C-alpha positions in Angstrom: 9.2 6.4 21.5 7.8 8.0 18.4 9.5 11.2 17.2 6.7 13.4 15.9 9.2 15.8 14.3 10.5 13.3 11.7 8.9 13.4 8.2 6.7 10.5 7.0 7.5 8.1 4.2 4.3 6.4 3.2 4.5 3.0 1.4 1.8 1.0 -0.3 2.1 -2.8 -0.1 0.8 -4.8 -3.1 2.9 -4.1 -6.1 5.2 -1.8 -4.2 6.7 -3.9 -1.4 4.9 -7.2 -2.0 4.8 -9.1 -5.2 1.1 -10.1 -5.4 1.4 -11.4 -9.0 1.0 -15.1 -7.9 -2.5 -14.1 -6.5 -3.8 -12.5 -9.7 -5.3 -15.7 -10.8 -8.0 -15.3 -8.2 -9.0 -12.0 -9.8 -8.8 -13.1 -13.4 -12.0 -15.2 -13.1 -15.6 -14.5 -12.6 -16.7 -14.2 -9.9 -13.5 -12.9 -8.3 -12.4 -15.0 -5.3 -11.4 -12.2 -2.8 -11.1 -14.6 0.1 -8.5 -16.7 -1.7 -6.8 -13.6 -3.0 -6.2 -12.2 0.5 -5.6 -15.6 2.1 -2.6 -16.0 -0.3 -1.0 -12.7 0.7 1.3 -14.1 3.4 3.2 -16.0 0.6 4.0 -12.8 -1.4 7.7 -12.5 -2.2 9.2 -9.1 -1.3 9.9 -6.7 -4.1 13.6 -5.8 -3.8 13.3 -2.3 -5.2 10.5 -1.3 -2.8 12.1 -3.0 0.2 15.4 -1.2 -0.4 13.7 2.2 -0.8 11.7 1.6 2.4 14.8 0.8 4.4 16.6 3.8 2.9 13.7 6.1 3.7 13.6 4.9 7.3 17.0 6.5 7.9 15.5 10.0 7.8 11.7 9.3 8.0 9.1 7.6 10.1 7.7 4.8 7.8 4.0 4.4 7.5 2.2 1.7 5.5 -0.9 2.5 3.6 -2.7 -0.3 1.9 -6.1 -1.0 0.3 -6.1 -4.4 1.9 -9.1 -4.9 4.3 -8.7 -4.6 8.0 -9.4 -8.4 8.4 -5.9 -8.9 6.9 -4.1 -6.9 9.6 -2.5 -9.9 11.5 -1.2 -11.5 8.3 0.1 -8.2 7.0 1.9 -7.3 10.1 3.5 -10.7 10.2 4.6 -10.4 6.6 6.2 -6.9 7.2 8.1 -8.3 10.2 9.3 -11.4 8.2 10.7 -9.1 5.6 12.6 -7.1 8.2 10.9 -3.9 7.2 10.9 -0.9 9.5 8.3 -0.7 12.2 5.5 1.7 11.3 1.8 2.4 11.6 -0.4 0.3 9.2 -3.4 2.0 7.7 -5.9 -0.4 6.1 -9.3 -0.2 4.5 -12.3 -0.9 6.6 -13.7 -4.3 5.7 -16.9 -2.7 4.3 -15.3 0.2 2.5 -15.7 -0.1 -1.3 -14.5 3.4 -2.3 -11.8 3.7 -4.9 -8.2 3.4 -3.6 -7.5 6.9 -4.9 -10.2 8.2 -2.5 -9.4 6.2 0.6 -5.6 6.6 0.4 -5.8 10.4 -0.3 -8.1 10.7 2.8 -5.5 9.0 4.9 -2.6 11.0 3.4 -4.4 14.3 4.1 -4.9 13.2 7.7 -1.2 12.2 8.1 -0.2 15.5 6.5 -1.9 17.6 9.2 0.9 18.7 11.4 3.5 16.4 9.8 5.5 16.5 6.6 4.7 13.7 4.3 8.1 13.4 2.5 6.8 10.9 0.0 4.2 8.4 -1.0 5.4 5.3 -2.8 2.6 3.5 -4.7 2.1 1.5 -7.9 -1.4 2.6 -8.6 -1.3 5.4 -11.2 -4.7 6.8 -10.1 -3.6 7.0 -6.5 -0.3 8.6 -7.5 -2.1 11.2 -9.8 -4.6 12.1 -7.0 -1.8 12.5 -4.4 0.3 14.7 -6.8 -2.7 16.8 -7.5 -3.2 17.3 -3.7 0.4 18.4 -3.4 2.1 15.3 -2.2 5.5 14.1 -3.5 5.0 10.8 -5.2 7.4 8.0 -6.1 5.8 5.7 -8.6 6.6 2.1 -8.0 7.0 0.9 -11.5 9.1 -2.2 -10.8 6.2 -4.7 -11.5 4.0 -5.2 -14.4 0.6 -3.7 -13.8 -2.5 -5.9 -13.6 -5.7 -4.8 -15.2 -7.7 -7.0 -12.9 -6.1 -5.4 -9.8 -6.5 -1.9 -11.3 -10.2 -2.6 -11.8 -10.5 -4.0 -8.3 -8.8 -0.9 -6.8 -10.8 1.7 -8.8 -14.3 0.2 -9.5 -14.7 -2.4 -6.8 -12.8 -0.7 -3.9 -11.3 -4.0 -2.9 -7.6 -3.4 -2.5 
């Protein structure tokens, strides 16, 4: 049973909980191979810092996952979360045809979550998402435990792909 009184801890996946660096090669070429990029996601190693923070947050908060991955990746993503032993939580994904920047799509979901519930924190590695969330009044933990990828940043901001 869900306790609607607990605050929410919202976690990004790629670059926050999942190490997607082995998939970057699919974005570093032209044209970018999005099918291969997302097909390789189940092999992502977990990021110890993000996983530990997520488990710690679950003691006091309901965990929610917020990713720019497209909806077609839901089954693989849920399986990956379970394989890592991460807390159960709602998974918010991008519509398959949604190409808006991640800072727009994620902020929209955050605002919806914040109606009637405290969002204790957003944990994300995308600086533009973090900036937008902070400007909207959300507490942000910047996941800086991986090296940023320019190709992924471009994909998130200009192509609305992840």
